[in-house]
PQR file of N, CA, C, O and H, with PARSE charges and radii, in Angstrom:
ATOM      1  N   UNK A   1       0.826  -1.182   0.000 -0.4000 1.5000
ATOM      2  CA  UNK A   1       0.000   0.000   0.000 -0.0000 2.0000
ATOM      3  C   UNK A   1       0.882   1.263   0.000  0.5500 1.7000
ATOM      4  O   UNK A   1       0.680   2.154  -0.825 -0.5500 1.4000
ATOM      5  N   UNK A   2       1.853   1.343   0.915 -0.4000 1.5000
ATOM      6  CA  UNK A   2       2.706   2.526   1.011 -0.0000 2.0000
ATOM      7  C   UNK A   2       3.644   2.643  -0.180  0.5500 1.7000
ATOM      8  O   UNK A   2       3.943   3.750  -0.629 -0.5500 1.4000
ATOM      9  H   UNK A   2       2.017   0.619   1.585  0.4000 1.0000
ATOM     10  N   UNK A   3       4.108   1.519  -0.693 -0.4000 1.5000
ATOM     11  CA  UNK A   3       5.089   1.556  -1.779 -0.0000 2.0000
ATOM     12  C   UNK A   3       4.547   2.270  -3.005  0.5500 1.7000
ATOM     13  O   UNK A   3       5.205   3.154  -3.552 -0.5500 1.4000
ATOM     14  H   UNK A   3       3.866   0.620  -0.329  0.4000 1.0000
ATOM     15  N   UNK A   4       3.370   1.898  -3.431 -0.4000 1.5000
ATOM     16  CA  UNK A   4       2.786   2.509  -4.626 -0.0000 2.0000
ATOM     17  C   UNK A   4       2.314   3.940  -4.380  0.5500 1.7000
ATOM     18  O   UNK A   4       2.542   4.828  -5.201 -0.5500 1.4000
ATOM     19  H   UNK A   4       2.835   1.180  -2.986  0.4000 1.0000
ATOM     20  N   UNK A   5       1.659   4.153  -3.249 -0.4000 1.5000
ATOM     21  CA  UNK A   5       1.074   5.473  -2.972 -0.0000 2.0000
ATOM     22  C   UNK A   5       2.143   6.561  -2.847  0.5500 1.7000
ATOM     23  O   UNK A   5       1.968   7.660  -3.373 -0.5500 1.4000
ATOM     24  H   UNK A   5       1.473   3.432  -2.582  0.4000 1.0000
ATOM     25  N   UNK A   6       3.239   6.267  -2.162 -0.4000 1.5000
ATOM     26  CA  UNK A   6       4.295   7.261  -1.958 -0.0000 2.0000
ATOM     27  C   UNK A   6       5.500   7.057  -2.867  0.5500 1.7000
ATOM     28  O   UNK A   6       6.520   7.725  -2.695 -0.5500 1.4000
ATOM     29  H   UNK A   6       3.381   5.374  -1.736  0.4000 1.0000
ATOM     30  N   UNK A   7       5.404   6.167  -3.809 -0.4000 1.5000
ATOM     31  CA  UNK A   7       6.493   5.856  -4.753 -0.0000 2.0000
ATOM     32  C   UNK A   7       7.785   5.485  -4.024  0.5500 1.7000
ATOM     33  O   UNK A   7       8.862   5.981  -4.355 -0.5500 1.4000
ATOM     34  H   UNK A   7       4.575   5.625  -3.950  0.4000 1.0000
ATOM     35  N   UNK A   8       7.661   4.616  -3.039 -0.4000 1.5000
ATOM     36  CA  UNK A   8       8.821   4.169  -2.270 -0.0000 2.0000
ATOM     37  C   UNK A   8       9.476   2.977  -2.945  0.5500 1.7000
ATOM     38  O   UNK A   8       8.818   2.211  -3.649 -0.5500 1.4000
ATOM     39  H   UNK A   8       6.786   4.214  -2.771  0.4000 1.0000
ATOM     40  N   UNK A   9      10.780   2.824  -2.725 -0.4000 1.5000
ATOM     41  CA  UNK A   9      11.508   1.701  -3.303 -0.0000 2.0000
ATOM     42  C   UNK A   9      11.572   0.494  -2.371  0.5500 1.7000
ATOM     43  O   UNK A   9      11.815  -0.626  -2.820 -0.5500 1.4000
ATOM     44  H   UNK A   9      11.314   3.446  -2.152  0.4000 1.0000
ATOM     45  N   UNK A  10      11.355   0.720  -1.073 -0.4000 1.5000
ATOM     46  CA  UNK A  10      11.361  -0.380  -0.113 -0.0000 2.0000
ATOM     47  C   UNK A  10      10.348  -0.096   0.988  0.5500 1.7000
ATOM     48  O   UNK A  10       9.893   1.037   1.145 -0.5500 1.4000
ATOM     49  H   UNK A  10      11.158   1.631  -0.708  0.4000 1.0000
ATOM     50  N   UNK A  11      10.000  -1.123   1.745 -0.4000 1.5000
ATOM     51  CA  UNK A  11       8.990  -0.981   2.789 -0.0000 2.0000
ATOM     52  C   UNK A  11       9.486  -0.035   3.881  0.5500 1.7000
ATOM     53  O   UNK A  11      10.622  -0.169   4.336 -0.5500 1.4000
ATOM     54  H   UNK A  11      10.370  -2.044   1.618  0.4000 1.0000
ATOM     55  N   UNK A  12       8.647   0.928   4.313 -0.4000 1.5000
ATOM     56  CA  UNK A  12       9.089   1.936   5.275 -0.0000 2.0000
ATOM     57  C   UNK A  12       9.106   1.455   6.725  0.5500 1.7000
ATOM     58  O   UNK A  12       9.773   2.073   7.555 -0.5500 1.4000
ATOM     59  H   UNK A  12       7.725   1.037   3.944  0.4000 1.0000
ATOM     60  N   UNK A  13       8.407   0.388   7.056 -0.4000 1.5000
ATOM     61  CA  UNK A  13       8.319  -0.065   8.440 -0.0000 2.0000
ATOM     62  C   UNK A  13       8.879  -1.471   8.559  0.5500 1.7000
ATOM     63  O   UNK A  13       8.504  -2.370   7.806 -0.5500 1.4000
ATOM     64  H   UNK A  13       7.866  -0.114   6.381  0.4000 1.0000
ATOM     65  N   UNK A  14       9.785  -1.648   9.517 -0.4000 1.5000
ATOM     66  CA  UNK A  14      10.413  -2.932   9.709 -0.0000 2.0000
ATOM     67  C   UNK A  14      10.531  -3.215  11.202  0.5500 1.7000
ATOM     68  O   UNK A  14      10.607  -2.290  12.011 -0.5500 1.4000
ATOM     69  H   UNK A  14      10.090  -0.918  10.128  0.4000 1.0000
ATOM     70  N   UNK A  15      10.545  -4.480  11.558 -0.4000 1.5000
ATOM     71  CA  UNK A  15      10.675  -4.848  12.966 -0.0000 2.0000
ATOM     72  C   UNK A  15      12.093  -4.582  13.452  0.5500 1.7000
ATOM     73  O   UNK A  15      12.282  -4.115  14.575 -0.5500 1.4000
ATOM     74  H   UNK A  15      10.483  -5.231  10.901  0.4000 1.0000
ATOM     75  N   UNK A  16      13.077  -4.868  12.634 -0.4000 1.5000
ATOM     76  CA  UNK A  16      14.471  -4.642  13.037 -0.0000 2.0000
ATOM     77  C   UNK A  16      15.002  -3.373  12.367  0.5500 1.7000
ATOM     78  O   UNK A  16      14.655  -3.088  11.220 -0.5500 1.4000
ATOM     79  H   UNK A  16      12.923  -5.247  11.721  0.4000 1.0000
ATOM     80  N   UNK A  17      15.840  -2.610  13.074 -0.4000 1.5000
ATOM     81  CA  UNK A  17      16.384  -1.374  12.492 -0.0000 2.0000
ATOM     82  C   UNK A  17      17.368  -1.664  11.367  0.5500 1.7000
ATOM     83  O   UNK A  17      18.065  -2.678  11.381 -0.5500 1.4000
ATOM     84  H   UNK A  17      16.121  -2.841  14.005  0.4000 1.0000
ATOM     85  N   UNK A  18      17.415  -0.778  10.412 -0.4000 1.5000
ATOM     86  CA  UNK A  18      18.316  -0.912   9.269 -0.0000 2.0000
ATOM     87  C   UNK A  18      19.531  -0.003   9.497  0.5500 1.7000
ATOM     88  O   UNK A  18      19.372   1.216   9.558 -0.5500 1.4000
ATOM     89  H   UNK A  18      16.849   0.046  10.400  0.4000 1.0000
ATOM     90  N   UNK A  19      20.735  -0.564   9.622 -0.4000 1.5000
ATOM     91  CA  UNK A  19      21.917   0.263   9.891 -0.0000 2.0000
ATOM     92  C   UNK A  19      22.259   1.253   8.780  0.5500 1.7000
ATOM     93  O   UNK A  19      23.055   2.166   8.999 -0.5500 1.4000
ATOM     94  H   UNK A  19      20.865  -1.555   9.573  0.4000 1.0000
ATOM     95  N   UNK A  20      21.685   1.095   7.612 -0.4000 1.5000
ATOM     96  CA  UNK A  20      21.935   2.074   6.534 -0.0000 2.0000
ATOM     97  C   UNK A  20      21.379   3.447   6.885  0.5500 1.7000
ATOM     98  O   UNK A  20      21.832   4.457   6.346 -0.5500 1.4000
ATOM     99  H   UNK A  20      21.038   0.354   7.433  0.4000 1.0000
ATOM    100  N   UNK A  21      20.403   3.490   7.783 -0.4000 1.5000
ATOM    101  CA  UNK A  21      19.756   4.748   8.137 -0.0000 2.0000
ATOM    102  C   UNK A  21      20.222   5.279   9.489  0.5500 1.7000
ATOM    103  O   UNK A  21      19.584   6.163  10.061 -0.5500 1.4000
ATOM    104  H   UNK A  21      20.035   2.670   8.220  0.4000 1.0000
ATOM    105  N   UNK A  22      21.324   4.747  10.001 -0.4000 1.5000
ATOM    106  CA  UNK A  22      21.860   5.198  11.274 -0.0000 2.0000
ATOM    107  C   UNK A  22      22.517   6.560  11.102  0.5500 1.7000
ATOM    108  O   UNK A  22      23.330   6.760  10.200 -0.5500 1.4000
ATOM    109  H   UNK A  22      21.842   4.029   9.536  0.4000 1.0000
ATOM    110  N   UNK A  23      22.159   7.480  11.965 -0.4000 1.5000
ATOM    111  CA  UNK A  23      22.721   8.825  11.920 -0.0000 2.0000
ATOM    112  C   UNK A  23      23.454   9.097  13.222  0.5500 1.7000
ATOM    113  O   UNK A  23      22.885   8.931  14.301 -0.5500 1.4000
ATOM    114  H   UNK A  23      21.498   7.317  12.698  0.4000 1.0000
ATOM    115  N   UNK A  24      24.724   9.517  13.134 -0.4000 1.5000
ATOM    116  CA  UNK A  24      25.513   9.850  14.298 -0.0000 2.0000
ATOM    117  C   UNK A  24      25.601  11.365  14.442  0.5500 1.7000
ATOM    118  O   UNK A  24      26.216  12.044  13.620 -0.5500 1.4000
ATOM    119  H   UNK A  24      25.187   9.652  12.258  0.4000 1.0000
ATOM    120  N   UNK A  25      24.984  11.877  15.486 -0.4000 1.5000
ATOM    121  CA  UNK A  25      25.151  13.282  15.822 -0.0000 2.0000
ATOM    122  C   UNK A  25      26.427  13.441  16.636  0.5500 1.7000
ATOM    123  O   UNK A  25      27.126  12.460  16.889 -0.5500 1.4000
ATOM    124  H   UNK A  25      24.485  11.325  16.154  0.4000 1.0000
ATOM    125  N   UNK A  26      26.731  14.646  17.040 -0.4000 1.5000
ATOM    126  CA  UNK A  26      27.962  14.904  17.788 -0.0000 2.0000
ATOM    127  C   UNK A  26      27.976  14.148  19.112  0.5500 1.7000
ATOM    128  O   UNK A  26      29.002  13.586  19.495 -0.5500 1.4000
ATOM    129  H   UNK A  26      26.163  15.443  16.834  0.4000 1.0000
ATOM    130  N   UNK A  27      26.855  14.133  19.806 -0.4000 1.5000
ATOM    131  CA  UNK A  27      26.774  13.413  21.088 -0.0000 2.0000
ATOM    132  C   UNK A  27      26.898  11.907  20.883  0.5500 1.7000
ATOM    133  O   UNK A  27      27.482  11.215  21.717 -0.5500 1.4000
ATOM    134  H   UNK A  27      26.021  14.590  19.495  0.4000 1.0000
ATOM    135  N   UNK A  28      26.356  11.395  19.784 -0.4000 1.5000
ATOM    136  CA  UNK A  28      26.463   9.963  19.493 -0.0000 2.0000
ATOM    137  C   UNK A  28      27.931   9.575  19.272  0.5500 1.7000
ATOM    138  O   UNK A  28      28.399   8.553  19.773 -0.5500 1.4000
ATOM    139  H   UNK A  28      25.882  11.957  19.106  0.4000 1.0000
ATOM    140  N   UNK A  29      28.635  10.401  18.521 -0.4000 1.5000
ATOM    141  CA  UNK A  29      30.057  10.140  18.247 -0.0000 2.0000
ATOM    142  C   UNK A  29      30.878  10.162  19.528  0.5500 1.7000
ATOM    143  O   UNK A  29      31.769   9.335  19.723 -0.5500 1.4000
ATOM    144  H   UNK A  29      28.255  11.231  18.113  0.4000 1.0000
ATOM    145  N   UNK A  30      30.566  11.124  20.403 -0.4000 1.5000
ATOM    146  CA  UNK A  30      31.280  11.215  21.671 -0.0000 2.0000
ATOM    147  C   UNK A  30      31.016   9.991  22.540  0.5500 1.7000
ATOM    148  O   UNK A  30      31.942   9.448  23.143 -0.5500 1.4000
ATOM    149  H   UNK A  30      29.843  11.796  20.244  0.4000 1.0000
ATOM    150  N   UNK A  31      29.765   9.556  22.609 -0.4000 1.5000
ATOM    151  CA  UNK A  31      29.421   8.381  23.408 -0.0000 2.0000
ATOM    152  C   UNK A  31      30.109   7.130  22.866  0.5500 1.7000
ATOM    153  O   UNK A  31      30.606   6.315  23.644 -0.5500 1.4000
ATOM    154  H   UNK A  31      29.013   9.997  22.119  0.4000 1.0000
ATOM    155  N   UNK A  32      30.144   6.969  21.562 -0.4000 1.5000
ATOM    156  CA  UNK A  32      30.807   5.817  20.962 -0.0000 2.0000
ATOM    157  C   UNK A  32      32.310   5.839  21.246  0.5500 1.7000
ATOM    158  O   UNK A  32      32.907   4.797  21.515 -0.5500 1.4000
ATOM    159  H   UNK A  32      29.741   7.631  20.930  0.4000 1.0000
ATOM    160  N   UNK A  33      32.918   7.018  21.188 -0.4000 1.5000
ATOM    161  CA  UNK A  33      34.347   7.140  21.474 -0.0000 2.0000
ATOM    162  C   UNK A  33      34.649   6.755  22.920  0.5500 1.7000
ATOM    163  O   UNK A  33      35.642   6.079  23.188 -0.5500 1.4000
ATOM    164  H   UNK A  33      32.433   7.865  20.970  0.4000 1.0000
ATOM    165  N   UNK A  34      33.797   7.184  23.849 -0.4000 1.5000
ATOM    166  CA  UNK A  34      34.000   6.844  25.257 -0.0000 2.0000
ATOM    167  C   UNK A  34      33.848   5.343  25.471  0.5500 1.7000
ATOM    168  O   UNK A  34      34.625   4.740  26.212 -0.5500 1.4000
ATOM    169  H   UNK A  34      32.991   7.733  23.631  0.4000 1.0000
ATOM    170  N   UNK A  35      32.850   4.734  24.827 -0.4000 1.5000
ATOM    171  CA  UNK A  35      32.664   3.286  24.956 -0.0000 2.0000
ATOM    172  C   UNK A  35      33.845   2.522  24.367  0.5500 1.7000
ATOM    173  O   UNK A  35      34.320   1.554  24.962 -0.5500 1.4000
ATOM    174  H   UNK A  35      32.219   5.224  24.226  0.4000 1.0000
ATOM    175  N   UNK A  36      34.317   2.954  23.202 -0.4000 1.5000
ATOM    176  CA  UNK A  36      35.472   2.292  22.583 -0.0000 2.0000
ATOM    177  C   UNK A  36      36.701   2.400  23.486  0.5500 1.7000
ATOM    178  O   UNK A  36      37.436   1.429  23.669 -0.5500 1.4000
ATOM    179  H   UNK A  36      33.931   3.740  22.719  0.4000 1.0000
ATOM    180  N   UNK A  37      36.911   3.582  24.042 -0.4000 1.5000
ATOM    181  CA  UNK A  37      38.045   3.791  24.936 -0.0000 2.0000
ATOM    182  C   UNK A  37      37.948   2.843  26.134  0.5500 1.7000
ATOM    183  O   UNK A  37      38.930   2.190  26.488 -0.5500 1.4000
ATOM    184  H   UNK A  37      36.314   4.370  23.894  0.4000 1.0000
ATOM    185  N   UNK A  38      36.781   2.767  26.751 -0.4000 1.5000
ATOM    186  CA  UNK A  38      36.596   1.911  27.904 -0.0000 2.0000
ATOM    187  C   UNK A  38      36.837   0.444  27.598  0.5500 1.7000
ATOM    188  O   UNK A  38      37.380  -0.288  28.426 -0.5500 1.4000
ATOM    189  H   UNK A  38      35.984   3.297  26.463  0.4000 1.0000
ATOM    190  N   UNK A  39      36.437   0.015  26.415 -0.4000 1.5000
ATOM    191  CA  UNK A  39      36.634  -1.388  26.022 -0.0000 2.0000
ATOM    192  C   UNK A  39      38.096  -1.660  25.681  0.5500 1.7000
ATOM    193  O   UNK A  39      38.679  -2.636  26.154 -0.5500 1.4000
ATOM    194  H   UNK A  39      35.996   0.610  25.742  0.4000 1.0000
ATOM    195  N   UNK A  40      38.675  -0.802  24.868 -0.4000 1.5000
ATOM    196  CA  UNK A  40      40.053  -1.026  24.426 -0.0000 2.0000
ATOM    197  C   UNK A  40      41.073  -0.906  25.563  0.5500 1.7000
ATOM    198  O   UNK A  40      42.110  -1.569  25.547 -0.5500 1.4000
ATOM    199  H   UNK A  40      38.201  -0.009  24.484  0.4000 1.0000
ATOM    200  N   UNK A  41      40.771  -0.062  26.541 -0.4000 1.5000
ATOM    201  CA  UNK A  41      41.688   0.131  27.672 -0.0000 2.0000
ATOM    202  C   UNK A  41      41.324  -0.761  28.861  0.5500 1.7000
ATOM    203  O   UNK A  41      41.906  -0.633  29.938 -0.5500 1.4000
ATOM    204  H   UNK A  41      39.928   0.476  26.555  0.4000 1.0000
ATOM    205  N   UNK A  42      40.360  -1.661  28.663 -0.4000 1.5000
ATOM    206  CA  UNK A  42      39.958  -2.632  29.691 -0.0000 2.0000
ATOM    207  C   UNK A  42      39.631  -1.940  31.016  0.5500 1.7000
ATOM    208  O   UNK A  42      40.198  -2.265  32.059 -0.5500 1.4000
ATOM    209  H   UNK A  42      39.887  -1.765  27.788  0.4000 1.0000
ATOM    210  N   UNK A  43      38.704  -0.980  30.950 -0.4000 1.5000
ATOM    211  CA  UNK A  43      38.355  -0.174  32.111 -0.0000 2.0000
ATOM    212  C   UNK A  43      37.289  -0.814  33.007  0.5500 1.7000
ATOM    213  O   UNK A  43      36.869  -0.191  33.983 -0.5500 1.4000
ATOM    214  H   UNK A  43      38.243  -0.717  30.102  0.4000 1.0000
ATOM    215  N   UNK A  44      36.851  -2.003  32.715 -0.4000 1.5000
ATOM    216  CA  UNK A  44      35.854  -2.664  33.562 -0.0000 2.0000
ATOM    217  C   UNK A  44      34.444  -2.386  33.089  0.5500 1.7000
ATOM    218  O   UNK A  44      34.163  -2.401  31.891 -0.5500 1.4000
ATOM    219  H   UNK A  44      37.192  -2.510  31.923  0.4000 1.0000
ATOM    220  N   UNK A  45      33.555  -2.130  34.044 -0.4000 1.5000
ATOM    221  CA  UNK A  45      32.149  -1.903  33.715 -0.0000 2.0000
ATOM    222  C   UNK A  45      31.966  -0.534  33.077  0.5500 1.7000
ATOM    223  O   UNK A  45      32.592   0.444  33.485 -0.5500 1.4000
ATOM    224  H   UNK A  45      33.783  -2.118  35.017  0.4000 1.0000
ATOM    225  N   UNK A  46      31.099  -0.478  32.072 -0.4000 1.5000
ATOM    226  CA  UNK A  46      30.768   0.778  31.406 -0.0000 2.0000
ATOM    227  C   UNK A  46      29.262   0.996  31.504  0.5500 1.7000
ATOM    228  O   UNK A  46      28.481   0.050  31.395 -0.5500 1.4000
ATOM    229  H   UNK A  46      30.590  -1.272  31.741  0.4000 1.0000
ATOM    230  N   UNK A  47      28.868   2.227  31.707 -0.4000 1.5000
ATOM    231  CA  UNK A  47      27.451   2.561  31.772 -0.0000 2.0000
ATOM    232  C   UNK A  47      27.208   3.765  30.880  0.5500 1.7000
ATOM    233  O   UNK A  47      27.840   4.808  31.046 -0.5500 1.4000
ATOM    234  H   UNK A  47      29.502   2.995  31.796  0.4000 1.0000
ATOM    235  N   UNK A  48      26.308   3.623  29.951 -0.4000 1.5000
ATOM    236  CA  UNK A  48      25.947   4.699  29.046 -0.0000 2.0000
ATOM    237  C   UNK A  48      24.518   5.126  29.363  0.5500 1.7000
ATOM    238  O   UNK A  48      23.597   4.313  29.279 -0.5500 1.4000
ATOM    239  H   UNK A  48      25.795   2.776  29.816  0.4000 1.0000
ATOM    240  N   UNK A  49      24.328   6.381  29.722 -0.4000 1.5000
ATOM    241  CA  UNK A  49      22.984   6.889  30.004 -0.0000 2.0000
ATOM    242  C   UNK A  49      22.723   8.117  29.147  0.5500 1.7000
ATOM    243  O   UNK A  49      23.654   8.737  28.632 -0.5500 1.4000
ATOM    244  H   UNK A  49      25.076   7.041  29.790  0.4000 1.0000
ATOM    245  N   UNK A  50      21.472   8.456  29.002 -0.4000 1.5000
ATOM    246  CA  UNK A  50      21.129   9.632  28.220 -0.0000 2.0000
ATOM    247  C   UNK A  50      19.649   9.915  28.287  0.5500 1.7000
ATOM    248  O   UNK A  50      18.890   9.197  28.939 -0.5500 1.4000
ATOM    249  H   UNK A  50      20.716   7.952  29.420  0.4000 1.0000
ATOM    250  N   UNK A  51      19.252  10.958  27.612 -0.4000 1.5000
ATOM    251  CA  UNK A  51      17.852  11.314  27.551 -0.0000 2.0000
ATOM    252  C   UNK A  51      17.059  10.289  26.761  0.5500 1.7000
ATOM    253  O   UNK A  51      17.603   9.594  25.902 -0.5500 1.4000
ATOM    254  H   UNK A  51      19.868  11.541  27.082  0.4000 1.0000
ATOM    255  N   UNK A  52      15.791  10.202  27.053 -0.4000 1.5000
ATOM    256  CA  UNK A  52      14.907   9.296  26.315 -0.0000 2.0000
ATOM    257  C   UNK A  52      14.715   9.848  24.908  0.5500 1.7000
ATOM    258  O   UNK A  52      14.541  11.051  24.713 -0.5500 1.4000
ATOM    259  H   UNK A  52      15.350  10.767  27.751  0.4000 1.0000
ATOM    260  N   UNK A  53      14.750   8.956  23.948 -0.4000 1.5000
ATOM    261  CA  UNK A  53      14.510   9.358  22.576 -0.0000 2.0000
ATOM    262  C   UNK A  53      15.765   9.513  21.837  0.5500 1.7000
ATOM    263  O   UNK A  53      15.747   9.851  20.654 -0.5500 1.4000
ATOM    264  H   UNK A  53      14.891   7.979  24.106  0.4000 1.0000
TER
END
């Protein structure tokens, strides 16, 4: 229904997220860098928190 009506090339709703549409904002990049640092430097437990949404 959506494909023809809106001239879409693929289905717009999926149960699993598609990594092709992942967008990294500045805060996302910073959080990923901190997580990578914690893992690579074997810092133990890591906790990532943030606003909802």
